[in-house]
N, C-alpha and C positions, 0 to 999 in steps of 0.2 A: 220726630215731631214734624208736622206738616205746616207749611206757611207759604205765602206768596212771595215773600222776599226775605232773605237771610243775610245778616251782617256777621261776618266772622271776626271775632275779637281775640284779645290776648289769650294765649294758652294753646290755641291750635293754629296760630299764624305760621308756625314753622313746619307744619305738616304738609300733607298732600291733598289735593282735590281730585276726586275720582268721580266723574259724571257719567251716569248711565243715560245716554240720550236715546238708546234703543235697546231692546232686550237682546243681548248677545252673550250667551254663556261663556264664550271664549274670552270675553273681557274680564271675567273673574280671574283669569290666569295671567293678566298683564303684569309686566315687570314695573319697577319703579320708574324706569325711563319713559313709560307710556302715560304716566300720571302728570298732573300739573303741580309744580312746586309753588307755594305761595310765599312771596317775600314777607319778612317779618314786619315791614312797614306798610304793607298793602291791606286794604279792607275790601272784601269781596261782597258785592251786591248782585244777586241774580235771582230770577224768579224760578223757584223750585217748588214742586208739589210736596216733596219730602226731603228732609236733610237727616242723614244718619251720621252720628259722631262715633267714630271707631270703625276702622276697616278690617275687623277680624272676620272669621268665617261666618259668624252669625249675622253680622252687619251686611256682608256681601250677599248672603243668601236672601236676606230681607230686601235688599236693594234690587236684586234680580227679580224677585216676585212683584215688587211694586212697579218696576219698569215693564214687566210683562203685562201688568194691568193697565198700561198706558200712561203711567205717571213719570214725570221728570224728576230724577233722583240725583242727589249729590252725596257722596260719601267722603268724610273728612278723617284722615288718619295722621296721627302725630309722628309715627315712625316713618322711616324711609322705605318701608316695604309693606305690602298689603298681605292679609291672611291671618294675622293674629296667632292663635295657638297652632294653627295648621301650617305655619311657615317652616320650611326646611332651610337651615342656615349653617354656615361653616363656623361653628362656635369655637372649636379647637382646630388650629391650622391643619388642613388636609383631611378633616373629618366633618361630615355633614350630619346634623341631627334635626329631628323634629323638636321644636322648642317646648311643646307642651301636649300635643295630641298623642296620647298613649293608647287610644283605642278608637274604633270606628263604629261601635254599636249604636251610637246616638245619631249617626248619619242615616236618616230615614230613607228607605227605598224610594218613596214618593218624591223626595227632593232630588235624589240621584236621577230619577226618570224625568222629572219636569225640567231640570236644567241640562239634560242630555249630556251628562258628564262623561259617560263612556265614549260617545261619539266625538267628544272634544279632547280625548286623549288621557283621561284619568285612568290610572292603573293601580291595582292593589298588589303589594308584596307582603305575603303572609309570613309571619315570624314562626319558625318551627325549629327547635322547641320554643315554647312561648312562656314558660315559667321556670325560674330558678330560685330555689330557697336554700341559702347556705345556713349552716347550723353553727352557732357560736361555740368556740372551744371544741370543735370536732372537725374531723376530715370528711364527714358525711354531708350530703346535700340531697335535695329532691329536685329532679329535673322532669318536667312534664311537657308534652307536646301532642302532636296529632296521631302518633303511633300508639294504639292502645296496648299492644304487647309490651312495648318499652315502658309505658306508664305502669303496667302491672308489676314489672320487675323493679322499677324504682320504688313504688309504694310498698312492695313486699319487704323492702329493707327495714321498714318501720312497723308494718302490720300486714300479716297474711289475710286477715279478715277484710281489711280495707281494700286490699288489692283485688279481692274477689268481687266486691260490691261497687267498685268505682265506676265501672261501665254502666251499671244500672242507675247510679246516681246521675251520670252524664245524660242518660236517656231521659230520666225524669225531669232534669233541669231543662233539657231541650224541649220536651213536651210542654212544660210550664211556660217557657218563653214563647213557644208557638201559640199557646192559648191566649196569652196576654198581648201579644204583638199587635193584632188588629185594633185593639182598643186605644193604642197610643196615637193613632192618626185621626181620632174623632173627639169632639167635645163630649165630656162625660155627661151621661143622661141623668137628669134630676129625678131620682126615684120617688121623691115626695110628690111629684106631679104626675106619676104614672097613671093614676086613676082618671085624671082629666085629659090625658094625652090621647092621640088618635090610635086606632088599632094598628095602623102601619108602624107607628113609633114603638108600640109595645112589642110587636113581632120582631122588629129590628133589635131591640134590647135582648130579647130571649135568644135570638140567633147568635148574637155576639158572645153570649155566655155559654153556649153549648160546648165548644171545645174545652173551656175551663172546667165545666162540670164533668165531662167525660174523663179528663185527666185525673180529677180527684177520685172518681169512682174506680178508675183502673188501678191506681196505686194505693188507695186507702191511706194516703199520707196527709195529715192535717197541715195546712199552710194558709196564710192570709197575708194581707198587705201590712199587718201589724206584727208579723212574726219577728222573732229575734234570731239572727243568723246563726249564732252559736248553738241555740237550741235545735235548729234544723240540722246543723252539721253533727251534733251529738247523737241524733237519731240514726245517722248513717255511719259515722266513723268513730274510731277510738284513738287514732294517732294525732297527737297535738301538732306535729309537723305538717301533716296533710290538712288538718282543720285550719291552721294558721294561714297556709297557702291559699286555700279556697275562700277564706273569710276576707281576703284582700279585696276581692271583687265587690263585696257587699259594702265596703266602707270608703273606697276611693271616690272622692268627689261628693260624698254624701254628708260629711261632717258628723259621722256617727261612729260608734264603736261596735264590735261584734255583739256587745251586750245590750245595744240600744233597740228599743221597740221600733219596728219598721225596717230594720237592717236586713231581715230575712226575706 
């Protein structure tokens, strides 16, 4: 919320004040010692163009963009550390964990580029193997990772057919993701206004859909944004263990089940 003056009241008085006075991506990585602690009896009055309540990764990214646009921004965080779900903490003595960030697919490349995160030291450590599915009342399990030969051997324990087509499924899914990915960084075009739009806008819409159309004609596989994930998986596989493993990606964070419309 934007305002010329902000008074911090009860509830966030014990948190931290994090002020973006200039656009500096490195400030996103500051520790708690670099922030300002607000005494519980003190009221803060300061002229800010924008105040963001919550210093999680979304709040920090928003603050960085606002600051980049020349706005004076304050971020208020109740906890002793900034970062929200992206924080790494020593939850168990001697072991550090990411508190909630289980994937990075939602970190858009444009954000990574705009904030110059690589130049400021952000490194990725990829998990391999990346999926482990234990089976109740059995000594068997399914372990998947980046090695396709090992994946085939693992899947073959449950279905030879599935082991043969798994690589094709991965390629299809990658092509589908590649086709939809550019659309995520743009405001959806209103198709109801396409007749009254400029020719330039119409051409842009058509160009954005070309990769998606090519993918469908190449694989002849029906898919839509309203698909049911279990129906999609049933067309590819027969093993319940493999389908349950792959369906996880469709339901995490979506408040859906594999039987829900839109989960596919």
